[in-house]
C-alpha positions in Angstrom: 0.0 0.0 0.0 2.9 2.3 -0.1 5.2 4.1 -2.5 8.5 3.1 -1.0 10.2 6.5 -1.2 7.3 8.1 0.7 7.2 5.5 3.5 8.0 6.6 7.0 9.7 3.9 9.1 9.9 4.0 12.8 11.1 1.8 15.6 8.5 -0.5 17.3 9.3 -1.3 20.9 9.2 -5.1 21.6 10.9 -7.5 23.9 12.4 -10.9 23.3 9.5 -13.3 23.1 9.2 -16.1 25.7 9.8 -19.8 25.0 12.5 -19.4 22.4 10.8 -16.8 20.2 13.4 -14.2 19.1 13.5 -10.5 18.4 14.6 -9.8 14.8 15.7 -6.4 13.6 16.9 -5.1 10.2 17.1 -8.5 8.7 16.2 -9.4 5.1 12.4 -9.7 5.0 12.0 -7.1 7.8 12.0 -3.4 7.1 15.0 -1.4 8.1 14.8 0.3 11.5 11.8 -1.9 12.4 11.7 -4.5 15.2 9.1 -7.2 15.2 8.7 -10.3 17.3 9.0 -13.8 15.9 6.5 -15.7 18.0 6.4 -19.2 16.5 8.2 -21.6 14.2 6.9 -24.7 12.3 8.4 -27.9 14.0 6.7 -30.4 11.7 8.2 -32.5 8.9 6.6 -35.3 7.0 3.1 -34.8 8.5 1.5 -36.0 5.2 4.0 -38.7 4.4 5.0 -36.6 1.5 1.8 -36.9 -0.5 0.8 -34.2 -1.0 3.9 -32.4 0.3 3.9 -29.9 3.1 6.1 -26.9 3.0 8.3 -27.3 6.2 9.0 -24.2 8.2 5.9 -22.3 7.0 3.3 -20.6 9.2 0.4 -18.6 7.6 -3.0 -17.0 8.0 -3.1 -15.5 11.5 -6.0 -14.2 13.6 -5.7 -12.3 16.9 -8.0 -11.2 19.7 -7.2 -9.0 22.7 -9.0 -8.9 26.1 -7.4 -6.7 28.8 -3.7 -7.3 28.6 -4.0 -10.8 27.1 -3.6 -11.2 23.4 -4.0 -14.6 21.7 -2.9 -15.3 18.1 -3.6 -18.4 16.1 -2.4 -19.5 12.7 -1.7 -22.5 10.4 1.5 -24.4 10.9 3.2 -26.5 8.1 1.2 -25.5 5.0 0.1 -28.4 2.8 0.2 -27.8 -1.0 -3.4 -28.8 -1.8 -5.1 -27.5 1.3 -4.7 -27.1 5.1 -1.8 -27.5 7.3 -0.1 -29.9 9.8 -1.5 -28.2 12.9 -2.9 -25.0 14.3 -0.5 -22.9 16.3 -1.2 -20.4 19.1 0.8 -17.6 20.7 -0.3 -15.9 23.9 0.9 -12.6 25.5 -0.2 -11.5 29.0 1.5 -8.1 28.8 -0.1 -6.5 25.8 2.1 -8.1 23.1 5.5 -7.5 24.6 6.4 -11.1 25.3 4.8 -14.3 24.1 4.5 -18.0 24.9 3.5 -20.4 22.1 2.5 -23.9 21.2 0.2 -26.1 19.1 -3.3 -27.4 19.5 -3.7 -31.0 20.8 -5.6 -33.8 19.3 -5.8 -32.4 15.8 -3.7 -34.4 13.3 -1.3 -37.4 13.5 1.6 -35.1 14.4 -0.2 -33.2 17.3 0.4 -34.2 20.9 -1.6 -36.2 21.6 -2.5 -37.3 18.1 -5.8 -36.4 16.5 -8.1 -37.9 13.9 -7.7 -35.4 11.0 -5.5 -35.5 7.9 -5.0 -31.7 8.0 -6.4 -28.6 9.7 -7.0 -25.0 8.5 -8.6 -21.6 8.9 -8.1 -20.7 12.6 -9.9 -17.8 14.2 -9.9 -16.8 17.9 -12.5 -15.3 20.2 -12.9 -14.6 23.9 -16.1 -15.3 25.9 -16.0 -12.9 28.7 -19.0 -14.3 30.5 -17.6 -17.8 30.7 -13.9 -16.9 30.9 -13.2 -19.0 27.9 -10.9 -18.5 24.9 -12.0 -20.2 21.7 -10.0 -21.2 18.6 -12.2 -22.4 15.8 -10.7 -24.3 12.9 -11.4 -26.8 10.1 -10.7 -30.5 10.5 -10.0 -32.0 7.1 -10.5 -35.8 6.8 -8.5 -36.5 3.6 -6.1 -34.8 1.2 -7.8 -32.1 -0.8 -10.9 -31.9 1.3 -14.0 -34.0 0.6 -15.3 -34.0 4.2 -14.4 -31.1 6.4 -15.7 -30.5 9.9 -15.8 -27.2 12.0 -14.1 -27.6 15.4 -13.4 -25.6 18.5 -10.6 -25.8 21.0 -11.1 -24.0 24.3 -8.8 -22.5 27.0 -9.9 -21.7 30.5 -6.6 -20.5 31.7 -6.1 -17.4 29.6 -4.8 -19.1 26.5 -1.9 -21.0 28.0 -3.3 -24.5 27.5 -6.0 -25.8 25.1 -8.6 -28.6 25.3 -9.2 -31.5 23.1 -11.5 -30.4 20.2 -15.2 -29.9 20.4 -17.4 -30.3 17.3 -19.4 -27.4 16.0 -20.5 -28.9 12.7 -19.8 -32.4 11.3 -22.4 -33.7 8.9 -20.2 -35.5 6.3 -20.0 -32.5 4.0 -17.3 -29.9 3.0 -17.5 -26.9 5.3 -15.2 -24.0 4.7 -13.9 -20.6 5.9 -15.2 -20.5 9.5 -15.0 -17.6 11.9 -16.1 -17.2 15.6 -17.1 -14.3 17.8 -18.7 -13.9 21.2 -21.1 -11.3 22.8 -18.9 -9.7 25.4 -21.1 -6.8 26.4 -22.4 -7.4 29.9 -25.5 -5.2 29.3 -26.5 -7.1 26.2 -29.5 -9.4 26.5 -27.5 -12.1 24.8 -24.3 -11.6 26.8 -22.2 -14.8 26.6 -23.6 -16.1 23.3 -20.9 -17.2 20.8 -21.4 -17.5 17.1 -19.5 -19.4 14.4 -19.9 -18.8 10.7 -18.9 -21.2 7.9 -20.1 -22.2 4.5 -21.1 -25.5 2.9 -19.0 -25.9 -0.3 -21.2 -28.8 -1.5 -24.2 -26.5 -1.5 -22.5 -23.7 -3.5 -21.0 -22.1 -0.4 -24.3 -21.8 1.5 -23.7 -19.6 4.4 -24.3 -21.3 7.8 -24.3 -20.2 11.4 -24.1 -22.1 14.7 -24.6 -20.7 18.3 -23.3 -21.6 21.7 -24.6 -20.3 25.0 -22.3 -22.3 27.4 -18.8 -21.0 26.5 -18.4 -23.1 23.4 -19.0 -26.5 25.1 -22.0 -27.3 22.9 -23.3 -25.8 19.7 -26.7 -25.5 18.1 -27.8 -26.6 14.6 -26.4 -25.2 11.4 -28.8 -22.5 10.2 -29.0 -20.7 6.8 -30.2 -17.1 6.3 -33.8 -16.3 5.3 -32.7 -15.9 1.7 -30.3 -18.9 1.8 -27.3 -16.6 1.1 -24.3 -18.0 -0.6 -20.8 -16.7 0.0 -17.4 -17.1 1.6 -15.3 -15.7 4.5 -18.0 -14.2 6.8 -16.7 -12.4 9.8 -19.4 -12.0 12.4 -19.3 -9.0 14.9 -21.7 -8.4 17.8 -23.2 -4.9 18.5 -23.7 -3.8 22.1 -27.4 -4.5 21.9 -26.8 -8.2 21.0 -27.4 -7.9 17.3 -25.0 -10.0 15.2 -23.9 -8.7 11.9 -22.0 -10.9 9.4 -20.2 -9.3 6.5 -19.1 -11.8 3.9 -17.9 -12.1 0.3 -20.6 -12.9 -2.3 -20.0 -15.3 -5.1 -19.7 -12.7 -7.9 -18.7 -9.1 -8.5 -22.3 -8.0 -8.8 -23.3 -9.9 -5.7 -20.4 -8.1 -4.1 -19.6 -7.7 -0.4 -22.7 -8.5 1.6 -24.0 -8.9 5.2 -26.7 -10.6 7.1 -27.8 -10.4 10.8 -29.7 -11.9 13.7 -31.7 -10.1 16.4 -32.6 -13.2 18.4 -29.3 -14.7 19.5 -28.9 -16.8 16.4 -32.3 -18.5 16.5 -32.9 -17.1 13.0 -30.9 -15.2 10.5 -32.2 -12.3 8.4 -32.0 -12.1 4.6 -28.7 -10.7 3.3 -28.1 -7.2 1.9 -25.4 -5.9 -0.4 -22.8 -3.6 1.0 -21.3 -2.9 -2.3 -20.4 -4.3 -5.7 -16.9 -5.8 -5.7 -14.3 -5.0 -8.3 -11.0 -6.6 -7.4 -7.7 -6.5 -9.5 -6.0 -9.9 -9.9 -2.7 -9.8 -7.8 0.5 -10.5 -9.7 2.8 -13.5 -9.2 0.1 -16.0 -8.3 -0.1 -14.7 -4.8 -3.1 -16.2 -3.2 -5.6 -13.4 -2.4 -9.3 -12.9 -2.5 -11.5 -9.8 -1.6 -12.5 -11.3 1.7 -13.9 -8.7 4.1 -12.3 -7.7 7.4 -14.9 -6.6 9.9 -14.9 -4.9 13.3 -17.3 -3.0 15.6 -16.9 0.1 17.8 -18.3 0.9 21.3 -21.6 2.2 19.9 -22.2 -0.6 17.5 -20.9 0.9 14.2 -19.7 -1.9 12.0 -16.6 -1.3 9.8 -15.8 -3.5 6.8 -12.6 -3.3 4.7 -11.6 -5.2 1.6 -9.3 -5.0 -1.5 -10.8 -3.3 -4.5 -9.7 -1.6 -7.7 -12.6 0.9 -8.4 -10.7 4.1 -7.6 -7.6 3.3 -9.7 -7.4 4.5 -13.3 -7.9 1.4 -15.5 -8.4 -0.7 -12.4 -4.8 -1.9 -12.6 -4.2 -2.0 -8.9 -6.1 -2.5 -5.6 -6.7 -0.1 -2.8 -8.1 -1.0 0.5 -11.7 0.4 0.7 -14.2 0.6 3.6 -17.9 0.9 4.3 -19.7 1.4 7.6 -23.1 0.7 9.0 -24.9 1.4 12.3 -27.3 -1.5 12.1 -25.9 -3.8 9.4 -28.6 -3.1 6.8 -27.8 0.4 5.4 -24.2 0.8 4.5 -22.2 4.0 3.8 -20.7 4.8 0.4 -17.5 3.0 -0.2 -14.4 5.2 0.6 -10.8 4.6 -0.3 -8.2 4.4 2.5 -5.5 6.8 1.2 -2.4 4.8 1.7 -0.9 5.9 -1.6 -1.9 8.5 -4.2 -4.4 7.3 -6.8 -2.5 6.1 -9.8 0.6 5.3 -7.9 0.5 1.7 -9.2 1.0 0.3 -5.7 -1.1 -2.8 -5.2 -2.7 -3.3 -1.7 -4.4 -6.5 -0.5 -5.2 -8.9 2.4 -6.3 -6.3 4.9 -6.6 -6.9 8.6 -8.7 -4.1 10.2 -8.8 -3.4 13.9 -11.2 -1.1 15.7 -10.8 0.0 19.4 -14.1 -1.3 21.0 -13.7 1.4 23.8 -13.9 4.2 21.2 -16.8 5.2 18.9 -18.0 7.5 16.1 -15.8 10.5 15.1 -13.4 9.4 17.8 -13.1 5.8 16.9 -9.6 4.4 16.7 -8.9 2.3 13.6 -5.8 0.5 12.5 -5.1 -1.5 9.3 -2.3 -4.0 8.6 -2.0 -5.2 5.0 0.3 -6.6 2.4 1.3 -4.7 -0.8 3.5 -4.7 -3.9 5.3 -1.4 -4.6 4.6 -2.1 -8.3 1.4 -3.9 -9.3 2.7 -5.0 -12.7 5.5 -7.3 -11.4 6.1 -11.0 -12.1 6.6 -14.0 -9.9 10.3 -13.4 -10.2 10.3 -9.7 -9.6 7.4 -9.1 -7.2 8.6 -7.9 -3.7 6.0 -8.4 -1.1 5.7 -5.9 1.8 3.7 -5.6 5.1 2.3 -2.1 5.8 0.4 -0.4 8.6 -1.8 2.8 8.7 -4.1 4.2 11.4 -6.8 6.7 12.2 -8.0 8.6 15.3 -11.3 9.8 13.9 -13.2 6.9 12.6 -11.5 6.8 9.2 -12.0 10.4 8.2 -8.2 11.0 8.3 -5.4 8.5 8.2 -1.8 8.6 9.3 1.1 8.2 6.9 1.8 4.5 6.1 4.6 2.5 7.6 6.5 -0.6 6.5 6.5 -3.5 9.0 8.3 -6.1 6.9 9.7 -6.7 3.5 10.8 -7.0 0.8 9.8 -10.6 0.6 10.5 -12.7 -2.5 7.6 -14.9 -3.5 9.9 -18.0 -3.6 10.2 -17.5 0.2 6.5 -18.2 1.0 4.5 -21.4 1.0 3.3 -22.8 -2.4 -0.2 -24.0 -2.6 -2.5 -25.3 -5.4 -4.1 -21.8 -5.5 -0.8 -19.8 -5.5 1.9 -18.9 -3.0 0.5 -18.0 0.4 0.9 -15.7 3.4 -2.8 -16.1 4.3 -6.3 -15.5 3.0 -6.5 -13.1 6.0 -4.3 -11.4 8.6 -5.3 -9.6 11.8 -5.0 -6.4 13.9 -6.3 -6.2 17.5 -6.5 -3.1 19.8 -5.3 -3.0 23.4 -8.3 -1.2 24.8 -7.7 2.3 26.1 -4.0 2.2 25.2 -4.0 3.6 21.6 -1.9 0.6 20.7 -2.5 -2.5 18.5 -1.0 -5.9 18.1 -0.7 -7.0 14.4 0.1 -10.6 13.3 1.4 -11.6 9.9 3.6 -14.2 8.1 7.0 -13.2 6.7 9.1 -15.1 4.3 12.8 -14.9 5.2 15.9 -16.2 3.4 16.0 -19.8 4.5 19.1 -21.3 6.2 21.5 -23.4 4.1 19.8 -26.6 2.9 16.3 -25.5 3.7 13.6 -24.4 1.3 11.5 -22.0 3.6 11.7 -19.9 6.7 8.2 -18.4 6.9 7.4 -17.9 10.6 4.7 -16.0 12.4 5.5 -12.4 13.6 3.7 -9.9 15.7 4.3 -6.1 15.9 3.2 -3.7 18.6 2.1 -0.4 17.0 1.1 3.0 18.2 -2.0 4.4 16.6 -1.4 7.9 15.4 -3.3 10.9 14.1 -4.1 11.5 10.4 -3.4 13.7 7.5 -6.4 15.5 6.0 -7.9 13.9 2.9 -11.0 14.0 0.9 -12.6 10.9 -0.7 -15.5 11.0 -3.2 -18.3 8.6 -2.9 -17.9 5.5 -5.1 -19.8 6.0 -8.4 -20.3 2.3 -8.7 -22.1 2.0 -5.4 -25.5 3.0 -6.8 -25.5 0.4 -9.6 -28.4 -2.0 -9.6 -28.0 -5.6 -8.4 -27.9 -6.8 -12.1 -24.8 -4.6 -12.8 -21.6 -6.4 -13.8 -18.5 -5.5 -11.9 -16.1 -6.1 -14.8 -13.0 -8.3 -15.0 -11.8 -9.4 -11.6 -10.4 -12.2 -9.5 -13.3 -14.4 -8.4 -13.5 -15.8 -4.9 -11.7 -19.0 -4.1 -14.0 -22.0 -4.6 -12.3 -24.0 -1.8 -10.5 -21.5 0.4 -9.1 -23.7 3.2 
């Protein structure tokens, strides 16, 4: 998201991570004058028996959640070429992202301790249930190479994210579930305080959106429920408003279907028909880097929902992606799409894979926003010449103004990140979480480093502790495409992944 000459780089304060994680500064793959914390490494080899191969020393696709001074990150470990990974990793900080412990979920695959029943696992997300004091990592359990039958599972922690339970089943009906995400209602005044919700889709039914609800801290889960209009899509990220309403932004199956959302007002007993947030117009990212315009969603103290995704509509000729955003106070009526001004229009910088964070103790014109993302300094590169970067930008006024961008990591060569059947991979999503009331965030992201002699990869998981800063004035016009009818075509674009685990 940045023109390199215009980027401002600053030191990020971090301490050496616990349990062997190391602090890396000014190394290839990490931006000069930056310090980030390496929180985990892939220990697994041969978890598939070599067919299909896994890329040893790769960790991808993180999610994070912060509650008080505790931050939990989760991610795939040991990426497998045709889908999933050897295990799900976790990293926990009890001092706001300064130091970390880490480990791997038990009872998942043959290489976990103890061993579990699945061939591979994928798509972790993390939530905290304040009412029941439970941390939840939801993930997919893949029964055989390439998919076929995929279950939705939950691992729980009752000790602040330091140890994790054997898996609990959310959904297992002999079909192919995909792209799960979990959230809990953590507002004590909410009539549905303590409910937790998991989104996923049924790939065998054309990515039919499904929701399941738990009211006992994730120990048991209700039936899989579709929306009133049987919405189809991918990558929903549910958020819960203070009044208990659940809003689920997701990626529709076509450009005209666009970025959409649905909601529930009765604790997940029923789910309302979907609405369109916006048409989607995404630019295919060069170098066979695996990306999709999956939305990243968050909510502020007063219930305003923020949704960000990659989109080309503001760029001349649509030859690069910006990160764009829309907001809603009730999840039905959405604001005109605005462009987050990371680089000037026409700069040819390509921005993608956003991880949006919103401070849940802030709201409205004083809402604190932070965005971590990947970018190419030049959109028209090739697999050999593309240099992948990690960027960061923030706002103190609900996205009206944004700070200057910063580089957190890069340049990364595409040969240094995990190969998959759908392109080389850092993750279909990444994550940014606020430390409430501190004007600071913890971001998590994968970085490909030059591997040691004799190795093919060194793609570990990193976190970065960032200060949220004030903005520079900018003016963004309303998107002219927004008012197009539902039948409008969005033009050439990269379609969503058919099987995104």
